[in-house]
N, C-alpha and C positions, 0 to 999 in steps of 0.2 A: 227138401231133405232135412231131417233133423237128427242131431246126434246128442248124446249125453256127455257132459263134462263135469264130473263131480256131482254137485247138486243142481247144476244148471243144464238147461236144454238149449242147445245152439240151433237156431233156425237159419239154414243156409240158403233159403229161397231168395230169389232175386229181390222180391218186394221188401225183404227185411234188412237189406244192406243200407247203411247210412254213410254219408260223406260229410266231412267237416274239416276245416283247417285246424291246425294245431291250436291256434289262438281261440277259435270258436269252441273247441273241446274244453279248453281251460275255463272259458266263461260259462259254458253249459254245466260243467261239473264243479264249479266254484263252491267251496264249502261255506255254509251260512255263517259259521263261527269266524270266518276270515273277513267278514264285513261285506260291503257292497261289491257286486261283481265288477271285474275290471272293464275299463273302456279300451277301445283300440289304441289310443295314445299312451296307455299305461305300458305297452310293450315296446315303445319307440326308443326309449333312452335308458341308460344304465341306472340312473337314479330311480326312475319309476319302476323298473324291473326289480331293483333291490327292495323297494317298498313292498312290492308284491311278495317277495321272498319272506320278508318280516311278517307280513299279514298271514301267510300260510303257516309259518312256524308258530306264530301266536295262536293259531287255531289248534295247535298240538300235532301238526303233521310233520313227520320227519322229511326234511328236504335237504339234499346235498347241494351245496352252493360254494362256488369259488369266485371270490370278488375280482380276481384277475382275469377271469374267463370273459369272452365276448358276450354281449347281450343275448345273442341267439342261443348260446349254451344255457344261459339262465332260463330262458323261455322253455327250452326243452326239459330242463330239470323241473320246472313248475308243472309242465304237462305230465311228466312221469309221476310226480307226487300227488297231483290233483285229479287227473282224468284217466290215466291208463287203467287203473283197477276197475273202472266202471264199464270198460269196453268189452263186455262179455259177448254181445251179439256182433256179427261181422260189421266192421266199420273201416272205411278208407280215410286215413288221415293224410292230408296234403299240406303244401306250403310249409315244409320243414325249414327252419333257419339254416342258411348256408354254413354257419359255424359248426353244425353237427353233420354236415354232408361232406365227407372228404373230397369227393369228386368235384364239388362246386365251390370250394373255399376260395378260389381265385376269381370269382365272379366280380362284376362291377360293384363298386361300393354303393351304388344306388339301388341294388337289388339285394334284399335281405332274406329272400326265400328262394329255394331251388325247385326245379321241376321234378318233383318226386311225390310218391305216394307210398304209404305203408299200410298193409292190411292188418287189422287187429281183430282178435277174437279171443275169448277166454281170458280176459284180463291182460296180463303182461305177455301173453304168447304172441309172437310176431311170426307170421308165416311167409311173408313175401315182401320184398322191397322192389320198387320199380323206378328207374331213372330214364330220362330221355334228353340227351343233349341236343336233339333235333329241335327242341323248343327254342333254342337260342343259337343262331348261327355263329356268334362270336365265341360262345363256349365250345361249340363244335370245332371251330378253327383252332382255338387254343389247345384243345385236347389232341387234335391231329398233329399240330406242331410239336407238342410235348412228347407224344409217342414217337415221332420221327427223330427228335433229338436224342431220346433214350436209346433208340435202335442204333443210331450212328455212334453213340458213345460205347456201345457194346462191341462194335467191330474193331 
């Protein structure tokens, strides 16, 4: 099935869907003017993420950045500035940083990505977000405890 969106034709057939992590999308759509494509370790620390921000801005791309924000929010901002506009065809983006996923902000510090996927099409248009706490029993246990405590507090 195909639909028209402005000047673009969106192909919704199963064979046309792409899957990539947020970091893979950044690397895939990295602007040539920003220099060499980032490596995986460029996303690991605040200093290297800040360097990516400066490279993107140096390429003339408007990028919102808060130096006090967690590294995960910086990665999400780079994704929005560099990759999102190119996602015209259906694409599932996964491994979102936990810093941008409210439900998973209390995850273990060893895990920087949450069990989530977001379906993109037509550039910035987001049609669906999916989460599954069943991927991590500790997250599920913490969510149940939190919900139980909130319920008890209301009584």
